[in-house]
C-alpha positions as CSV (number, residue, x, y, z in Angstrom):
1,M,91.9,208.9,45.7
2,R,94.8,210.4,43.9
3,Q,97.1,213.4,45.6
4,K,96.7,216.6,44.1
5,K,100.4,218.0,43.0
6,I,101.8,221.6,43.2
7,L,101.9,223.9,40.1
8,A,105.4,225.8,40.1
9,V,105.3,228.9,37.6
10,V,108.3,230.7,36.5
11,T,108.7,233.3,34.1
12,N,110.0,233.5,30.4
13,Q,111.3,236.8,30.8
14,A,114.7,237.1,29.8
15,T,115.8,241.4,30.3
16,Y,113.8,244.3,31.8
17,G,111.7,244.7,28.8
18,A,113.3,245.8,25.5
19,S,116.6,246.8,27.2
20,K,119.9,244.7,27.8
21,H,120.0,244.2,31.1
22,R,119.5,240.5,31.9
23,T,117.0,239.0,34.4
24,G,114.9,236.2,34.6
25,L,114.0,233.1,37.2
26,W,115.6,233.8,40.6
27,L,116.6,230.4,41.1
28,G,116.7,230.1,44.6
29,E,113.1,231.0,45.0
30,L,112.0,227.5,43.1
31,V,115.0,225.2,44.2
32,H,114.4,225.8,47.5
33,F,110.8,225.7,47.3
34,Y,110.7,222.7,45.1
35,D,113.0,221.0,47.3
36,K,110.9,221.6,50.6
37,A,107.8,220.8,48.9
38,V,109.3,217.4,47.1
39,Q,110.9,216.0,50.4
40,A,107.2,216.3,51.8
41,G,105.9,214.0,49.4
42,H,104.7,216.7,47.2
43,P,105.2,216.0,43.6
44,V,105.5,219.8,41.8
45,D,105.2,220.4,38.1
46,V,107.2,223.6,37.0
47,V,105.9,225.5,34.1
48,S,105.9,229.0,33.0
49,P,103.3,231.4,31.1
50,A,104.4,230.7,26.9
51,G,106.7,226.9,27.4
52,G,109.8,226.6,26.8
53,E,113.1,227.6,28.5
54,V,113.4,229.4,31.6
55,P,116.2,232.4,31.8
56,L,118.5,232.4,35.1
57,D,119.1,235.7,36.5
58,P,122.6,236.1,36.6
59,R,122.6,237.9,40.1
60,S,120.8,234.8,41.6
61,L,123.8,232.2,40.5
62,G,126.7,234.5,42.4
63,R,128.4,233.4,45.5
64,L,125.9,235.6,47.8
65,F,123.0,233.2,46.6
66,A,123.4,230.1,45.3
67,D,123.8,228.5,48.6
68,Q,124.2,224.6,48.7
69,T,120.8,223.7,47.5
70,V,120.7,226.4,44.4
71,R,124.6,224.7,43.2
72,S,123.1,220.8,44.1
73,Y,120.2,221.9,41.7
74,L,122.2,223.4,39.2
75,A,124.3,220.7,39.2
76,D,121.5,218.1,38.3
77,P,121.3,217.4,34.2
78,A,117.5,216.1,35.0
79,F,116.2,219.4,37.0
80,M,118.2,221.6,34.2
81,S,116.6,220.3,31.3
82,G,113.4,220.4,32.7
83,L,113.9,224.2,32.8
84,K,115.2,224.4,29.5
85,A,111.6,223.1,27.8
86,T,108.7,224.0,30.5
87,H,105.8,223.0,29.5
88,P,103.4,226.1,29.2
89,V,100.7,227.0,31.7
90,A,97.9,226.5,29.4
91,D,98.2,222.8,29.5
92,A,98.0,222.2,32.9
93,D,94.9,220.7,34.3
94,P,93.5,222.7,37.7
95,D,91.7,219.7,38.6
96,D,95.5,217.9,39.1
97,Y,96.8,220.8,41.6
98,S,96.3,221.7,44.9
99,T,98.3,224.8,45.4
100,I,99.8,226.9,42.3
101,F,103.2,228.8,43.3
102,F,104.5,232.1,41.9
103,T,107.9,232.0,42.0
104,G,110.0,235.6,41.2
105,G,113.2,237.2,39.9
106,H,111.9,240.7,38.0
107,G,111.7,238.9,34.6
108,T,107.5,238.0,36.0
109,M,106.9,241.6,35.7
110,W,106.7,241.3,32.2
111,D,104.9,238.2,31.8
112,F,103.3,237.1,34.7
113,P,100.2,240.1,35.2
114,D,98.4,239.7,31.8
115,S,98.9,236.2,30.9
116,A,95.4,234.8,30.8
117,D,96.5,231.6,31.0
118,L,97.7,231.7,34.0
119,Q,94.8,233.8,35.6
120,R,92.3,231.2,34.2
121,T,94.6,228.5,35.5
122,A,95.2,230.0,39.0
123,Q,91.5,231.2,39.4
124,A,90.4,228.1,38.8
125,I,92.8,226.2,41.8
126,Y,91.3,228.5,43.8
127,A,87.7,228.0,43.3
128,G,88.2,224.6,43.6
129,G,89.7,225.3,47.2
130,G,93.1,225.2,46.3
131,I,95.8,226.9,47.5
132,V,97.3,230.5,45.3
133,S,100.6,231.4,46.8
134,S,104.1,233.4,46.0
135,V,107.2,234.8,46.1
136,C,109.4,237.8,45.9
137,H,107.8,239.6,42.2
138,G,106.1,236.6,41.8
139,A,103.4,238.2,43.2
140,C,102.8,240.3,39.7
141,A,100.4,237.4,39.2
142,L,98.0,238.3,42.3
143,I,97.7,241.8,40.7
144,N,94.7,240.9,37.6
145,L,93.7,237.5,39.5
146,Q,90.3,237.6,40.2
147,D,87.2,235.6,42.6
148,T,84.3,234.0,41.8
149,D,82.4,236.7,42.0
150,G,84.7,239.5,39.7
151,N,86.4,241.1,42.2
152,P,90.2,241.5,42.6
153,L,91.4,238.2,44.4
154,V,93.6,240.7,46.7
155,R,91.4,242.2,47.9
156,N,90.7,243.1,51.7
157,R,93.5,240.4,52.1
158,T,96.6,240.7,53.7
159,V,99.9,240.0,50.8
160,T,103.4,240.8,50.5
161,G,105.7,240.9,47.9
162,F,109.1,242.4,46.9
163,A,108.9,246.4,48.5
164,T,109.5,249.5,47.1
165,V,112.6,250.0,49.1
166,E,114.0,246.7,47.9
167,E,113.6,248.1,44.3
168,R,116.0,251.0,45.3
169,L,118.3,248.5,47.1
170,A,118.7,246.5,44.5
171,G,119.4,249.2,42.2
172,V,116.6,248.2,39.9
173,K,114.0,251.0,40.7
174,S,114.7,252.7,37.2
175,R,113.7,249.6,35.5
176,V,110.9,248.2,36.6
177,P,107.3,248.8,34.9
178,F,106.0,249.5,37.9
179,L,106.3,249.2,41.0
180,L,104.8,245.7,42.7
181,E,103.9,247.2,46.1
182,D,101.7,249.9,44.6
183,E,100.3,248.0,42.6
184,L,99.0,245.7,45.1
185,R,97.8,248.2,47.2
186,A,95.7,249.6,44.3
187,K,93.9,246.3,44.3
188,G,92.7,247.0,47.4
189,A,95.0,244.6,48.9
190,K,96.8,245.5,52.7
191,Y,100.0,245.3,51.6
192,V,102.7,244.0,54.3
193,R,106.1,244.1,54.9
194,S,109.0,243.6,57.2
195,T,110.7,246.4,59.2
196,V,113.9,245.8,57.9
197,P,114.0,244.8,54.1
198,M,115.5,242.0,52.4
199,T,115.1,240.1,55.4
200,P,112.3,236.9,55.6
201,H,108.7,237.9,55.5
202,A,106.2,235.8,54.6
203,V,102.2,235.8,55.5
204,R,99.1,233.6,55.0
205,D,95.1,235.4,54.9
206,G,93.2,232.2,54.5
207,R,94.4,230.6,51.1
208,L,96.4,233.7,50.0
209,I,99.5,232.6,51.2
210,T,102.8,235.3,50.2
211,G,106.6,236.1,50.3
212,Q,108.3,239.3,50.7
213,N,111.5,238.3,48.7
214,P,114.1,235.9,48.0
215,V,115.2,234.7,51.7
216,S,111.5,234.1,52.2
217,T,111.0,231.4,50.0
218,K,111.8,229.0,53.2
219,A,109.0,230.6,55.0
220,V,106.4,230.9,52.9
221,S,107.5,227.4,51.8
222,D,106.5,226.0,55.4
223,L,103.5,228.0,55.2
224,I,102.6,226.2,52.4
225,L,103.1,223.2,53.7
226,A,101.7,223.5,56.9
227,A,98.3,224.7,54.9
228,L,98.2,221.8,52.7
229,T,98.5,219.2,56.2
230,E,95.6,221.2,57.1
231,T,93.6,219.5,54.0
232,E,95.1,216.4,53.8
């Protein structure tokens, strides 16, 4: 029996809505997960809602956030060329994947919540016994996901994602189209966050695994890999 892969989803949105302020994928949230997963022997395919080029949030490339792992992937021509020509999520066969992982960056607030292709793929993976996971603003993809009964997937489930206080600390609260924490609560989720903002926090509720912010990527990755080990 062939090993199932992991589907990592990244944003196509390059700005905060129609404004000139740039955003995109928070690169570390992809590469820290990708690096851990591949080293653990799990193939990872990177897709986006629309396909094509993936914009990178400029702040994620700064000295404060671009650690050695991020810099090594930035210097990898094959990996970076892949981000310039991603396949659309609609091309992915859910039966090929054990896990879907939604990366963050503020761009996801515009193209993740209402993507029918993204919803269809994630719901099929989950219905097939797979894992649905996210980090930071990747949880925007969870807002409109449904279970097989048509209820919000996050209802009565413990989840996390970028907190309102963190939007304020990041200086972008006035630019975002909604507050992720509020939207998750509105869908009936048991939203939790770390006591200290911008510190690692990840939670697992069965096959739903979420991380709060960029520095939670390694923690959420470990939870995902542990969950995959249980099913192997």
